[in-house]
Phi, psi and omega in degrees: 000133177281218180284160170258117178262107177270127184237125176213166180303312180247148172283163174289354177239131178250136181257126176240150172253119179232120179054042176080000181247146177274132180238132182251117184231150177299140179279149173273164177121150186297320183293311180299317179292316185293322186263353186299318180287325182293312188291334178287340180272355180251163167281079192237154173229124182262125184246128180182180181277126182271354184102001182267137181285136178304332183277358175297165183295157178300321180298318179297314182293324176296320179296315179299313181299316183298314182289323179292323179299329177294337179255022179058041176234150180228126188274145168248116186269126177237147175282160180299325178295319179297318180296316180299319182282311186286312183268309186294330182254294188295310181293316188274330184246358176242295185291311186303304181295319182295316182287341178259016174069035171239062184299336180292343179265351187279138174242152185234100183245127180296322181292321178291327175296316178298324177294323178296314176301314183297316180296318177298324178292324177295318176299318180300316179301317181295320180292318179301326180298323188252348184293140176232152179305130182100346178289147175250132184252127179239106183265139184240129159079175193290347179290340192229041185285344176272344190297318183304314181291324177300317179293322180300327180280339185259333187250149180280103174053058180281157171263119188230129172243151177225139176231130178259122184266002176241171178297152166255125189282167175295161183299328179299328176271317183299327182291347176290338183287123181299333185253033184299316182293321178298320180295314181296316178298322177299316181292327181288356170290349180276150170285323181225130178243118185252145176227163179290325183227159178290335176301312179296319179300318178298321177298319179295316180298322179295321179293323177297317178297314185292316188274322187245346180079010180276126174276166178227155176220122182053039177079006181255130180247125175266114181237104183067235182256023181229160173243128172250134179255142179239133183205167181253133179223094182292118186294135177262188177237170173282083190302314184294331178297316180287313180296321179290320180292328184297339181255006181286150182303321182294328177287321177302320178295319179297319179296319177299319178297317179296322179299319180291325180289315184277340184061235183260014183286150171282154185232129172250133186237137170229136176230120183215155163279147178297109181196145180290345179283347188276349176070029185293317181297317179296323179295317179296318180299317179293324178296320176300318178294325178299315180296324178292320183278340183232071183298341180296342180267356177295134183069004177242006186214137175232133177258114178265114183251108177257120179238118182271125182305142181204132175048047186295341180273353179275132186302317183294325179285324176296320177297316179300318178299317180295320180294321177297313179305313183294319182289321175300315179298319180295316181292316178296321179292323184281320189252346185290163178215169179300124180086001179217121174248116186303319184241123168267114187249119179240112179259079181187166171285147181246131177305150187304311179300324180290325178296314179298322178298319176297318176302317182294322186277337185287128177286330182221136171256121182255100184244103189229062176292149173291322176201131181214137181300314178222295187083093182278343179301319179301318181288322179299318178300314180297318182294332183276351184275076184282350183269000179075014177239167178115144182234135177257124171254125189225136176294137180291348179264008170272139180302327183296337181297335182292334181247350180252062185292345180276351175288163173275109183266143185227159170272116189295340180269003180249101182300320180298325178299314180294315180301312182294322179294320177300315180295318177300315182295317183290337181255003182292130178301148182297327179297318178291321176303313183298320182292315178298315181298316184303315182296313182291321180294321179299319179294316182290325178293323182286317183250070181275186184296327178295315179294320178303310181295316180296322178297317179297312183296319179297319179293322177297317178296321179295320178293322178296321177295324177297320176301317181295318179298318178294327179296327179294322181275344180292139181289091181278181186300312183295316180295320181297319178298321179295318178299313181298320180295316178300318178300312186289336179270349183279161181246327179239109186243139178234120183240118173262116184238115173291161183257284184296128179084350180244308177264335177222160178280163178287150177231167186292325178241134183304322185290347181276351184274046179295132183297130175291162183299326180302317181291317179299315180296319181297313179297320179298317180295315181296317183291335181277348182287133182304136177088357183264139171235114181256125179242113176278123181249124186214158173269358182284164180285161186293329179295317179298314181297323177294318180298320184276321190236008183299336182274356182262147178279063180234154172274160185219142171239124182248158178051045176056034174113359180288317184241142177234143171217094179298153180303136177086356180267159184265336187238153172278144177251143177258136179281114173066172177282113180244156180232152177239010183295333182292343185302319183298333180275326185271326185305314180300329180291315179294323179293326176300315180291328176293322179292327183274353185233092182306133179096347180267163180202167180253127177252130182251132176240179185304313185230029177204159173235138184232127172262115184252136179229031183295330181268000182273164169304126189298323180293314178295317180302315180295320178297312180295325178298316178299316181296318181296315179301316178296321179298320187275342189305304182297318181298314186289333177299316181289336182262006181058048179242163174235145178247123183236136176260129178238205181283097181065027178218154167234122184243138176245128180205175179296145179292152174081004179254125179199169182294327180297317179295319180294325182296334180301332179304316183280327179294326181279340187289320182197168178278144177230141178260005172207123179232131179228134175229130178230130177207172188236354183215190186301331182292340180271347182297324179296325177294313181303317183288332184275350183274156179293161183300333182286349183288151172268120180236133187224129176257129178280127183101149181272091183210165178296140186199158172278350178292157180284333186222157173245152174223144196284329187205168178293332177296322177292327177296313180298320180297321178296315181295325175295322183293332178298331184276351182292149179299144178292138179296000000 
């Protein structure tokens, strides 16, 4: 593995100009803090915006680049106008509110979208400048969701990972975004797309299905000739940094100061960035209700509210700040007494030792965001509790709640829930506190930020190797040339060609898949060539195949092997003695599932029944398909039937009937010096398995198969068949 290129909106170092001099300071923020120790342990280069204007002098930018490179950082220069449009507008007023379930706050500006595209392109240019073969690219967060696909188009076979540090919304919200398809396509340029929770990953997979029609299996999406993997990686913290700092002498002194200030009072602590997603106003309101309902805690409890300034120039944040100020003042005025202020309100950043001291002194951490991708504050509090005491109250809509099940989880919109959780936390026995803490701390120590990053990189490398393995089976240029040459040099050729999904794409209704003239002309040309035997293999009924292809000199297999009609014959032949008496027993079951699944229907053939759900919601269809197969298992065993799942279909038919068995008819008839079989689903696997080793077998789609090669789409199949007709070099 070459270098690791970490790409984010901001570098871990921010450059400021003060009194004409450049100053380099550590950046604030969870990503910069969380990854700073990790990236220094790797052969890594961090790429991002340092805070310097693109319009600064060449000398200034050269100086910045030179100093940053010494710290393994590489700058992307943006103008202040670009930052205002790309970050200040699109990221902050479109993506942020929508992805955090505040669609009423989202604005949709075409100019800010163009700025977002432009900024992503600028990042792409910078990465292309420094990328070397073998480098791994790890892109971070919602500022750069178009970047993976841009890089895919510019670099030769790069390895790209992407991690989203905020929630990914449900499709009902995501579909509100005018540029939703562009965002999804941008992310699918990644080999691996990571989220904090599987819930977010599931929302993304649903959006991919809805917008692009790509299905997924075990988190893998086949998009064209590539596979993108989607998985959950709950971000950890530098656990030892917090636990180690908590026992340092300077922190002990800070804790002693806090003890003198609070005296014997219990302490509830909240630490948040100023943002409407954090639920600060609701939390304050619930705390006021707690004091009213539990007067015994008056003058015996202090709520420490730390709010870190953020986006202070944005009107909505300025309004939020004013509302917080007013509510804190109202609660303190109503419940306060001489010598006791219910809420200690700090509107500022807190130095790290002081923050750890607050974590240590707080009896309860009250973390109640309305929506949060992860929330590392909750984990920081737990890591700092070296005394085995302390209770975490956590909103169930924070990503961290998925892995911190021992915390007291609350519904942030239910004031009584918060009030009751506070009372429970303050009255929890120390033994129970210690047990809950022990379990969560052990988990956080084991899956820290280093392990999180390594887990992501290892999964990315495994996905990249999967891409390589698939590439070996993909029908590449050299292999295709060899196939074409073998075809052109052969004298007796046998071609088994599936229809739906192989020669044409799938459609919502079977009757709409009428062969286009291009396919008819292609089949006619191939079938007319001396020495060629073309066998169309299909799941369709024999009448349809006759209507569509009866005028062509081709052989046909209908209903996945039930019926055969060799070229030049007048009648269809049936394989073996088959019965259709079982249909009356099975049909009502399939019709029941069709009634329960809008968009699905039952298709009846001579000796099979098919339940199709191509027009249904894919999630519901897949669920119903599993249920239907289980429902049919016991019944079909007694009736000597088989149940097969295909591409959006469940088919019931007589046992022992398949395309592979039907193909034996042509294999036994005469010798061939070239055999080719192309198909797209499970019904074609029997054909692939039944052909001799010398045969060329190709599966449409990047999936596991008995075929020797994969090809990405039906368009590539048509291109290959056209190429067979080209004159030999």
